[in-house]
N, CA, C and O atoms as a MOPAC input file, in Angstrom:
PM7 MOZYME 1SCF
protein

 N    103.65900 1   100.75600 1   154.45400 1
 C    103.99700 1    99.85500 1   153.36600 1
 C    102.75600 1    99.62800 1   152.50300 1
 O    101.70600 1    99.24300 1   153.01700 1
 N    102.87000 1    99.86100 1   151.21900 1
 C    101.73900 1    99.78300 1   150.28300 1
 C    101.16600 1    98.37300 1   150.22700 1
 O     99.94700 1    98.20200 1   150.19900 1
 N    102.02800 1    97.36300 1   150.21200 1
 C    101.56900 1    95.98000 1   150.12700 1
 C    100.71500 1    95.60700 1   151.33800 1
 O     99.65300 1    95.00200 1   151.18700 1
 N    101.17300 1    95.96500 1   152.53300 1
 C    100.42300 1    95.65600 1   153.74700 1
 C     99.07700 1    96.36900 1   153.75400 1
 O     98.07000 1    95.79300 1   154.16600 1
 N     99.05500 1    97.61100 1   153.30400 1
 C     97.80400 1    98.37400 1   153.24700 1
 C     96.80500 1    97.69500 1   152.31100 1
 O     95.63800 1    97.52500 1   152.66500 1
 N     97.26200 1    97.30500 1   151.11500 1
 C     96.38500 1    96.63600 1   150.15400 1
 C     95.87500 1    95.31900 1   150.71700 1
 O     94.70300 1    94.98200 1   150.54700 1
 N     96.74500 1    94.57600 1   151.38600 1
 C     96.36300 1    93.29700 1   151.97300 1
 C     95.28700 1    93.48600 1   153.03500 1
 O     94.30700 1    92.74100 1   153.05900 1
 N     95.45600 1    94.47100 1   153.91300 1
 C     94.45500 1    94.75600 1   154.93800 1
 C     93.11900 1    95.14700 1   154.32300 1
 O     92.06800 1    94.69500 1   154.78000 1
 N     93.15100 1    95.97400 1   153.30200 1
 C     91.91200 1    96.42600 1   152.65800 1
 C     91.20100 1    95.26800 1   151.97400 1
 O     89.97100 1    95.21000 1   151.98400 1
 N     91.94600 1    94.35100 1   151.38400 1
 C     91.34300 1    93.21300 1   150.68800 1
 C     90.77000 1    92.19100 1   151.66100 1
 O     89.76000 1    91.55000 1   151.36900 1
 N     91.40700 1    92.03700 1   152.81300 1
 C     90.99900 1    91.00600 1   153.76100 1
 C     89.86200 1    91.44200 1   154.67100 1
 O     89.20100 1    90.59200 1   155.26700 1
 N     89.61700 1    92.71900 1   154.79400 1
 C     88.59400 1    93.19000 1   155.72600 1
 C     88.12100 1    94.57800 1   155.32800 1
 O     88.51500 1    95.13100 1   154.30100 1
 N     87.27400 1    95.10900 1   156.16800 1
 C     86.79600 1    96.47500 1   155.96700 1
 C     87.71000 1    97.48700 1   156.62700 1
 O     87.39900 1    98.67800 1   156.65900 1
 N     88.82500 1    97.03000 1   157.15000 1
 C     89.75500 1    97.91900 1   157.83900 1
 C     90.57200 1    98.69900 1   156.81900 1
 O     91.18100 1    98.11600 1   155.92200 1
 N     90.58100 1   100.00000 1   156.96100 1
 C     91.42000 1   100.84500 1   156.11900 1
 C     92.41900 1   101.52200 1   157.04800 1
 O     92.04100 1   102.38000 1   157.84500 1
 N     93.68800 1   101.14200 1   156.95100 1
 C     94.68500 1   101.72200 1   157.84900 1
 C     94.86400 1   103.21600 1   157.59600 1
 O     94.78200 1   103.68700 1   156.46200 1
 N     95.10500 1   103.93100 1   158.65600 1
 C     95.29800 1   105.38000 1   158.57900 1
 C     96.76600 1   105.67500 1   158.31900 1
 O     97.65000 1   105.10100 1   158.95500 1
 N     97.01100 1   106.56600 1   157.39000 1
 C     98.36000 1   107.05100 1   157.16800 1
 C     98.52400 1   108.26200 1   158.07400 1
 O     98.02200 1   109.34500 1   157.77400 1
 N     99.22700 1   108.07400 1   159.17700 1
 C     99.33500 1   109.13200 1   160.17900 1
 C    100.03800 1   110.37300 1   159.66200 1
 O     99.74200 1   111.48200 1   160.10700 1
 N    100.96900 1   110.20300 1   158.72500 1
 C    101.64700 1   111.37400 1   158.16500 1
 C    100.66100 1   112.26300 1   157.42100 1
 O    100.68200 1   113.48400 1   157.57500 1
 N     99.78900 1   111.64500 1   156.60700 1
 C     98.78900 1   112.41300 1   155.86100 1
 C     97.76900 1   113.03500 1   156.80100 1
 O     97.40300 1   114.20000 1   156.64500 1
 N     97.30900 1   112.25700 1   157.78200 1
 C     96.31000 1   112.74000 1   158.72700 1
 C     96.84500 1   113.91100 1   159.54200 1
 O     96.16000 1   114.91600 1   159.72900 1
 N     98.06100 1   113.77300 1   160.01900 1
 C     98.66900 1   114.85100 1   160.80700 1
 C     98.83700 1   116.11100 1   159.96600 1
 O     98.61300 1   117.22100 1   160.44900 1
 N     99.23000 1   115.93900 1   158.71600 1
 C     99.40600 1   117.09800 1   157.83800 1
 C     98.07400 1   117.80800 1   157.61500 1
 O     98.02600 1   119.03800 1   157.58200 1
 N     97.01000 1   117.05500 1   157.46400 1
 C     95.68400 1   117.65800 1   157.28400 1
 C     95.28600 1   118.44500 1   158.51300 1
 O     94.78100 1   119.56200 1   158.40000 1
 N     95.50900 1   117.87200 1   159.69100 1
 C     95.15000 1   118.55700 1   160.92200 1
 C     95.97200 1   119.82600 1   161.11500 1
 O     95.44000 1   120.85000 1   161.54300 1
 N     97.24000 1   119.76800 1   160.80900 1
 C     98.08700 1   120.95500 1   160.92400 1
 C     97.61600 1   122.03200 1   159.96400 1
 O     97.54100 1   123.20300 1   160.33400 1
 N     97.29500 1   121.64200 1   158.72600 1
 C     96.81200 1   122.61300 1   157.74200 1
 C     95.50900 1   123.24700 1   158.21200 1
 O     95.32500 1   124.45600 1   158.07500 1
 N     94.60900 1   122.44700 1   158.76100 1
 C     93.34200 1   122.97500 1   159.25700 1
 C     93.58700 1   123.94500 1   160.40600 1
 O     92.95000 1   124.99700 1   160.47300 1
 N     94.48700 1   123.61100 1   161.29400 1
 C     94.77400 1   124.49900 1   162.42900 1
 C     95.36000 1   125.82200 1   161.96300 1
 O     95.04800 1   126.87000 1   162.52900 1
 N     96.18800 1   125.78800 1   160.95900 1
 C     96.81900 1   127.01200 1   160.47500 1
 C     95.83900 1   127.84700 1   159.66800 1
 O     95.74100 1   129.05700 1   159.87200 1
 N     95.11000 1   127.21300 1   158.75000 1
 C     94.23700 1   127.94600 1   157.84200 1
 C     92.92900 1   128.38900 1   158.49300 1
 O     92.44200 1   129.48500 1   158.21900 1
 N     92.36900 1   127.56100 1   159.33600 1
 C     91.06700 1   127.84400 1   159.93100 1
 C     91.11000 1   127.55800 1   161.43500 1
 O     90.57300 1   126.54200 1   161.87700 1
 N     91.73200 1   128.42400 1   162.22200 1
 C     91.91600 1   128.11300 1   163.63800 1
 C     90.60800 1   127.96000 1   164.42700 1
 O     90.54700 1   127.14000 1   165.34300 1
 N     89.58200 1   128.71400 1   164.10000 1
 C     88.32800 1   128.58300 1   164.83700 1
 C     87.60100 1   127.29200 1   164.49400 1
 O     87.01600 1   126.65500 1   165.37100 1
 N     87.63500 1   126.90100 1   163.21700 1
 C     87.03200 1   125.62700 1   162.80800 1
 C     87.78200 1   124.48300 1   163.48300 1
 O     87.17700 1   123.53400 1   163.98100 1
 N     89.09500 1   124.58900 1   163.48900 1
 C     89.91700 1   123.58000 1   164.13600 1
 C     89.57000 1   123.46400 1   165.61600 1
 O     89.43100 1   122.35900 1   166.14100 1
 N     89.43200 1   124.58900 1   166.27700 1
 C     89.09300 1   124.57400 1   167.70300 1
 C     87.72600 1   123.95100 1   167.92800 1
 O     87.53800 1   123.18700 1   168.87600 1
 N     86.77000 1   124.27100 1   167.06400 1
 C     85.41100 1   123.74100 1   167.19400 1
 C     85.38300 1   122.22800 1   167.08300 1
 O     84.75500 1   121.55900 1   167.90300 1
 N     86.05100 1   121.68300 1   166.08700 1
 C     85.94300 1   120.25300 1   165.79300 1
 C     87.08800 1   119.43300 1   166.37800 1
 O     86.85900 1   118.34100 1   166.89700 1
 N     88.31500 1   119.94200 1   166.30400 1
 C     89.46700 1   119.16900 1   166.74500 1
 C     89.92700 1   119.52000 1   168.15100 1
 O     90.20300 1   118.63100 1   168.95700 1
 N     90.01000 1   120.79300 1   168.44100 1
 C     90.64700 1   121.23800 1   169.66600 1
 C     89.83100 1   121.04400 1   170.92600 1
 O     90.30400 1   120.43200 1   171.88300 1
 N     88.63000 1   121.54800 1   170.93800 1
 C     87.85100 1   121.55500 1   172.17000 1
 C     87.31300 1   120.17900 1   172.51300 1
 O     87.15200 1   119.84700 1   173.68800 1
 N     87.03700 1   119.38300 1   171.50300 1
 C     86.42500 1   118.08600 1   171.75200 1
 C     84.97000 1   118.20300 1   172.15900 1
 O     84.35600 1   117.21700 1   172.56800 1
 N     84.41300 1   119.40200 1   172.05100 1
 C     83.02200 1   119.62600 1   172.45900 1
 C     82.02900 1   119.31700 1   171.35200 1
 O     80.83800 1   119.15300 1   171.61600 1
 N     82.51100 1   119.23500 1   170.10600 1
 C     81.60700 1   119.03500 1   168.97800 1
 C     82.14900 1   117.97300 1   168.02700 1
 O     83.34800 1   117.70100 1   167.97900 1
 N     81.22500 1   117.38400 1   167.27200 1
 C     81.57100 1   116.38200 1   166.26900 1
 C     80.78200 1   116.67700 1   165.00500 1
 O     79.65200 1   117.16100 1   165.07500 1
 N     81.36700 1   116.39200 1   163.86000 1
 C     80.63500 1   116.45300 1   162.60000 1
 C     80.42600 1   115.01700 1   162.16100 1
 O     81.38200 1   114.25300 1   162.02400 1
 N     79.16100 1   114.65200 1   161.94100 1
 C     78.80800 1   113.26900 1   161.63700 1
 C     77.91100 1   113.19300 1   160.41000 1
 O     77.30000 1   114.18300 1   160.00600 1
 N     77.84200 1   112.00700 1   159.82700 1
 C     76.95700 1   111.73600 1   158.69900 1
 C     75.76400 1   110.92700 1   159.18400 1
 O     75.91400 1   110.00600 1   159.98800 1
 N     74.58500 1   111.27200 1   158.69400 1
 C     73.36800 1   110.52200 1   159.00100 1
 C     72.63800 1   110.22900 1   157.69800 1
 O     72.29300 1   111.14500 1   156.95200 1
 N     72.41000 1   108.97200 1   157.43400 1
 C     71.76700 1   108.54700 1   156.18800 1
 C     70.25200 1   108.48400 1   156.36000 1
 O     69.75100 1   108.03900 1   157.39200 1
 N     69.53300 1   108.93600 1   155.33800 1
 C     68.06900 1   108.95100 1   155.42700 1
 C     67.48000 1   107.54700 1   155.46400 1
 O     66.33100 1   107.37700 1   155.87200 1
 N     68.23700 1   106.54600 1   155.05000 1
 C     67.69900 1   105.18300 1   155.10300 1
 C     67.36200 1   104.79400 1   156.54600 1
 O     66.49200 1   103.95100 1   156.76400 1
 N     68.03400 1   105.39100 1   157.52800 1
 C     67.75300 1   105.11700 1   158.93400 1
 C     66.76100 1   106.10500 1   159.52800 1
 O     66.25900 1   105.90000 1   160.63300 1
 N     66.47800 1   107.17500 1   158.79700 1
 C     65.56900 1   108.22300 1   159.26300 1
 C     64.61600 1   108.62100 1   158.13500 1
 O     64.67900 1   109.75000 1   157.65000 1
 N     63.73300 1   107.70700 1   157.71100 1
 C     62.83100 1   108.02200 1   156.58800 1
 C     61.88600 1   109.18300 1   156.88200 1
 O     61.34600 1   109.79000 1   155.95800 1
 N     61.68400 1   109.49300 1   158.14600 1
 C     60.82400 1   110.62300 1   158.52000 1
 C     61.42300 1   111.97500 1   158.12100 1
 O     60.72500 1   112.98900 1   158.12400 1
 N     62.71700 1   111.99000 1   157.77800 1
 C     63.36500 1   113.24400 1   157.36800 1
 C     63.19500 1   113.54200 1   155.88400 1
 O     63.40200 1   114.67500 1   155.44800 1
 N     62.82000 1   112.53200 1   155.10800 1
 C     62.64900 1   112.71600 1   153.66400 1
 C     61.48300 1   113.68100 1   153.43000 1
 O     60.39200 1   113.51100 1   153.97500 1
 N     61.74500 1   114.69100 1   152.60800 1
 C     60.73600 1   115.70200 1   152.31400 1
 C     60.84100 1   116.94300 1   153.18800 1
 O     60.19200 1   117.95200 1   152.91500 1
 N     61.65200 1   116.87400 1   154.23200 1
 C     61.85100 1   118.04300 1   155.09100 1
 C     62.92800 1   118.95200 1   154.50700 1
 O     63.77300 1   118.50700 1   153.73100 1
 N     62.89100 1   120.20500 1   154.87900 1
 C     63.94700 1   121.14900 1   154.50400 1
 C     65.07200 1   121.01400 1   155.53400 1
 O     64.81400 1   120.75100 1   156.70900 1
 N     66.31700 1   121.19700 1   155.08900 1
 C     67.43000 1   120.95300 1   156.01600 1
 C     67.43300 1   121.91200 1   157.20300 1
 O     67.96300 1   121.56900 1   158.26000 1
 N     66.85900 1   123.09400 1   157.05600 1
 C     66.83400 1   124.02200 1   158.19300 1
 C     65.84600 1   123.58900 1   159.27600 1
 O     65.82200 1   124.18100 1   160.35500 1
 N     65.03700 1   122.57500 1   159.00800 1
 C     64.09700 1   122.05600 1   160.00500 1
 C     64.67800 1   120.87200 1   160.77500 1
 O     64.08600 1   120.41400 1   161.75200 1
 N     65.83300 1   120.38000 1   160.33700 1
 C     66.45700 1   119.22900 1   160.98800 1
 C     67.54200 1   119.75100 1   161.93400 1
 O     68.71700 1   119.85800 1   161.58400 1
 N     67.08600 1   120.07000 1   163.14800 1
 C     67.97800 1   120.64000 1   164.16300 1
 C     67.37300 1   120.38300 1   165.53200 1
 O     66.20700 1   120.00900 1   165.65800 1
 N     68.18600 1   120.59200 1   166.54500 1
 C     67.73100 1   120.40100 1   167.91900 1
 C     68.55000 1   121.25600 1   168.85300 1
 O     69.32800 1   122.10200 1   168.41300 1
 N     68.37900 1   121.03600 1   170.15000 1
 C     69.09200 1   121.83200 1   171.15200 1
 C     70.59100 1   121.60900 1   171.12400 1
 O     71.34800 1   122.48400 1   171.54500 1
 N     71.03900 1   120.46100 1   170.63900 1
 C     72.46700 1   120.13100 1   170.68100 1
 C     73.01500 1   119.68400 1   169.32900 1
 O     74.11200 1   119.13000 1   169.25800 1
 N     72.26000 1   119.92000 1   168.25700 1
 C     72.74200 1   119.59600 1   166.91700 1
 C     72.08000 1   120.48000 1   165.87800 1
 O     71.00300 1   121.03500 1   166.09700 1
 N     72.76000 1   120.59700 1   164.72700 1
 C     72.20300 1   121.32300 1   163.58700 1
 C     72.73100 1   120.69700 1   162.30800 1
 O     73.86100 1   120.21100 1   162.26700 1
 N     71.92400 1   120.70900 1   161.27700 1
 C     72.33700 1   120.17600 1   159.98400 1
 C     73.08400 1   121.25600 1   159.21900 1
 O     72.58200 1   122.36400 1   159.03000 1
 N     74.29200 1   120.91800 1   158.78100 1
 C     75.12000 1   121.85000 1   158.03100 1
 C     74.86500 1   121.76400 1   156.53200 1
 O     74.87700 1   122.77300 1   155.82800 1
 N     74.63300 1   120.54000 1   156.05400 1
 C     74.47100 1   120.32000 1   154.61600 1
 C     73.79200 1   118.97500 1   154.39800 1
 O     73.64300 1   118.17200 1   155.31800 1
 N     73.39000 1   118.75800 1   153.16400 1
 C     72.89000 1   117.45300 1   152.75400 1
 C     73.62300 1   117.07100 1   151.47100 1
 O     73.83100 1   117.90300 1   150.58800 1
 N     74.00900 1   115.80800 1   151.38400 1
 C     74.65200 1   115.29700 1   150.17900 1
 C     73.63300 1   114.41800 1   149.46800 1
 O     73.20400 1   113.39100 1   149.99400 1
 N     73.25500 1   114.83800 1   148.26800 1
 C     72.29400 1   114.07700 1   147.46300 1
 C     72.49800 1   114.40800 1   145.99600 1
 O     72.99000 1   115.48200 1   145.64900 1
 N     72.12200 1   113.49300 1   145.15900 1
 C     72.29700 1   113.65600 1   143.71300 1
 C     73.75000 1   113.94200 1   143.35100 1
 O     74.02500 1   114.63400 1   142.37100 1
 N     74.69100 1   113.40000 1   144.15400 1
 C     76.10800 1   113.56200 1   143.85400 1
 C     76.68600 1   114.91600 1   144.18800 1
 O     77.79300 1   115.24000 1   143.75600 1
 N     75.94800 1   115.72400 1   144.95900 1
 C     76.41300 1   117.07200 1   145.29900 1
 C     76.07500 1   117.41700 1   146.74600 1
 O     75.15000 1   116.85600 1   147.33500 1
 N     76.84300 1   118.35000 1   147.30500 1
 C     76.52300 1   118.91900 1   148.60900 1
 C     75.58300 1   120.09600 1   148.40000 1
 O     75.76200 1   120.89400 1   147.47900 1
 N     74.58200 1   120.19500 1   149.26300 1
 C     73.62100 1   121.29900 1   149.23000 1
 C     73.62300 1   121.96600 1   150.59800 1
 O     73.50200 1   121.29500 1   151.62400 1
 N     73.76100 1   123.29300 1   150.61000 1
 C     73.86700 1   124.03900 1   151.85300 1
 C     72.68900 1   124.98000 1   152.09900 1
 O     72.51100 1   125.46400 1   153.21600 1
 N     71.89200 1   125.24100 1   151.08000 1
 C     70.78500 1   126.19200 1   151.24000 1
 C     69.76100 1   125.65800 1   152.23800 1
 O     69.38700 1   124.48700 1   152.16900 1
 N     69.30600 1   126.49400 1   153.15800 1
 C     68.39400 1   126.04000 1   154.21000 1
 C     67.06900 1   125.49000 1   153.69700 1
 O     66.44100 1   124.67400 1   154.37200 1
 N     66.63200 1   125.92300 1   152.51600 1
 C     65.35000 1   125.44500 1   151.99000 1
 C     65.48900 1   124.18900 1   151.13000 1
 O     64.51800 1   123.76200 1   150.50600 1
 N     66.68100 1   123.59100 1   151.08800 1
 C     66.88400 1   122.35900 1   150.32200 1
 C     66.03500 1   121.24400 1   150.91000 1
 O     66.07400 1   120.99800 1   152.11600 1
 N     65.26900 1   120.57000 1   150.06100 1
 C     64.41200 1   119.47200 1   150.48900 1
 C     65.22800 1   118.17900 1   150.47300 1
 O     65.89400 1   117.86400 1   149.48700 1
 N     65.16500 1   117.44300 1   151.57000 1
 C     65.91000 1   116.19500 1   151.71600 1
 C     65.22400 1   115.09600 1   150.91900 1
 O     64.01800 1   114.88500 1   151.04000 1
 N     66.01500 1   114.39500 1   150.09700 1
 C     65.50100 1   113.32100 1   149.25500 1
 C     65.86800 1   111.95500 1   149.82200 1
 O     66.78100 1   111.82200 1   150.63700 1
 N     65.13800 1   110.95300 1   149.37300 1
 C     65.45400 1   109.56900 1   149.73200 1
 C     66.86600 1   109.24300 1   149.25400 1
 O     67.23600 1   109.59000 1   148.13300 1
 N     67.64400 1   108.58700 1   150.08700 1
 C     69.01000 1   108.22700 1   149.73300 1
 C     70.03700 1   109.29000 1   150.05900 1
 O     71.22100 1   109.11300 1   149.76900 1
 N     69.60700 1   110.39400 1   150.66000 1
 C     70.52200 1   111.49100 1   151.00000 1
 C     71.30400 1   111.17200 1   152.27200 1
 O     70.93400 1   110.29600 1   153.05500 1
 N     72.39400 1   111.91100 1   152.44800 1
 C     73.18000 1   111.84400 1   153.67700 1
 C     73.27300 1   113.24600 1   154.26100 1
 O     73.67900 1   114.18800 1   153.58100 1
 N     72.89200 1   113.37400 1   155.52700 1
 C     72.96500 1   114.65400 1   156.21300 1
 C     74.33600 1   114.80800 1   156.85500 1
 O     74.88800 1   113.84500 1   157.38800 1
 N     74.88200 1   116.00900 1   156.80600 1
 C     76.12500 1   116.34800 1   157.49300 1
 C     75.70400 1   117.20200 1   158.68700 1
 O     75.18500 1   118.30600 1   158.52200 1
 N     75.93600 1   116.67600 1   159.89100 1
 C     75.38300 1   117.27000 1   161.09900 1
 C     76.49600 1   117.61800 1   162.09400 1
 O     77.41700 1   116.82900 1   162.31100 1
 N     76.39800 1   118.79900 1   162.69100 1
 C     77.28000 1   119.21100 1   163.77700 1
 C     76.52000 1   118.98000 1   165.07300 1
 O     75.40500 1   119.47500 1   165.24200 1
 N     77.12900 1   118.22300 1   165.99400 1
 C     76.45600 1   117.94100 1   167.26100 1
 C     77.43800 1   118.06900 1   168.41600 1
 O     78.65500 1   118.02700 1   168.23100 1
 N     76.88200 1   118.22500 1   169.60500 1
 C     77.69800 1   118.21100 1   170.80900 1
 C     78.28300 1   116.81100 1   170.96500 1
 O     77.60300 1   115.81400 1   170.72500 1
 N     79.53500 1   116.74900 1   171.36500 1
 C     80.19400 1   115.45900 1   171.57000 1
 C     79.46400 1   114.67200 1   172.65400 1
 O     78.98300 1   115.22900 1   173.64200 1
 N     79.39900 1   113.38100 1   172.43900 1
 C     78.78800 1   112.50500 1   173.42700 1
 C     77.27300 1   112.44700 1   173.37200 1
 O     76.65200 1   111.84700 1   174.24900 1
 N     76.66800 1   113.04800 1   172.37400 1
 C     75.20500 1   113.08800 1   172.27700 1
 C     74.68500 1   112.17900 1   171.15700 1
 O     73.63600 1   112.45400 1   170.57500 1
 N     75.40600 1   111.11300 1   170.85900 1
 C     75.03200 1   110.22200 1   169.76000 1
 C     73.63400 1   109.62900 1   169.95500 1
 O     72.79200 1   109.71300 1   169.06100 1
 N     73.39200 1   109.03500 1   171.11400 1
 C     72.09800 1   108.39500 1   171.37100 1
 C     70.96400 1   109.41600 1   171.41000 1
 O     69.87600 1   109.17500 1   170.88600 1
 N     71.23500 1   110.55500 1   172.03600 1
 C     70.20900 1   111.58500 1   172.13400 1
 C     69.84300 1   112.12900 1   170.76000 1
 O     68.67200 1   112.39200 1   170.48400 1
 N     70.85400 1   112.29900 1   169.88800 1
 C     70.57200 1   112.80100 1   168.55200 1
 C     69.79600 1   111.77000 1   167.73900 1
 O     68.87100 1   112.12000 1   167.00600 1
 N     70.16900 1   110.51700 1   167.86800 1
 C     69.45400 1   109.45300 1   167.15600 1
 C     67.97200 1   109.48500 1   167.52200 1
 O     67.10700 1   109.41400 1   166.64900 1
 N     67.69100 1   109.59300 1   168.80000 1
 C     66.30700 1   109.65300 1   169.26500 1
 C     65.60700 1   110.90500 1   168.74000 1
 O     64.47400 1   110.82900 1   168.26400 1
 N     66.27800 1   112.05500 1   168.82500 1
 C     65.68900 1   113.31100 1   168.35500 1
 C     65.39500 1   113.27000 1   166.85900 1
 O     64.34700 1   113.74700 1   166.42400 1
 N     66.30600 1   112.70700 1   166.07000 1
 C     66.07900 1   112.61200 1   164.61500 1
 C     64.88800 1   111.72200 1   164.30800 1
 O     64.08700 1   112.04600 1   163.43100 1
 N     64.75800 1   110.61100 1   165.01100 1
 C     63.63400 1   109.69900 1   164.77600 1
 C     62.29900 1   110.33400 1   165.17100 1
 O     61.25500 1   110.00900 1   164.60600 1
 N     62.34500 1   111.24100 1   166.14500 1
 C     61.10400 1   111.87600 1   166.62700 1
 C     60.71700 1   113.12900 1   165.86600 1
 O     59.61600 1   113.64500 1   166.06000 1
 N     61.60300 1   113.64200 1   164.99200 1
 C     61.26800 1   114.84900 1   164.22900 1
 C     60.05500 1   114.58300 1   163.34300 1
 O     59.97600 1   113.56600 1   162.65400 1
 N     59.13100 1   115.50400 1   163.37800 1
 C     57.91300 1   115.35700 1   162.55400 1
 C     57.86900 1   116.43300 1   161.51300 1
 O     56.92900 1   116.48600 1   160.72000 1

């Protein structure tokens, strides 16, 4: 119901999920890109997450191909209103990293990102 959705969004930070739309997206991903679907949705072994440089100022000035570890790798950086995929892209202040990591490694990745020099 549109009214209930608007009411929830206005009253809190909760954004209700439209399961019909979400399910359709997942089905489309499974049909069009079965290996990508298996990697992210099916196996449950990996997650794609966003990491903001405001929490990791030590990453500013690094190239995205240097922001990786044993259980994660940076796929792209979003900055200046665009996604950048080239490995030599320099990370700017205010950027958001798009990272593929092993599931369940949230704390370990946070520590690894903070320790990157």
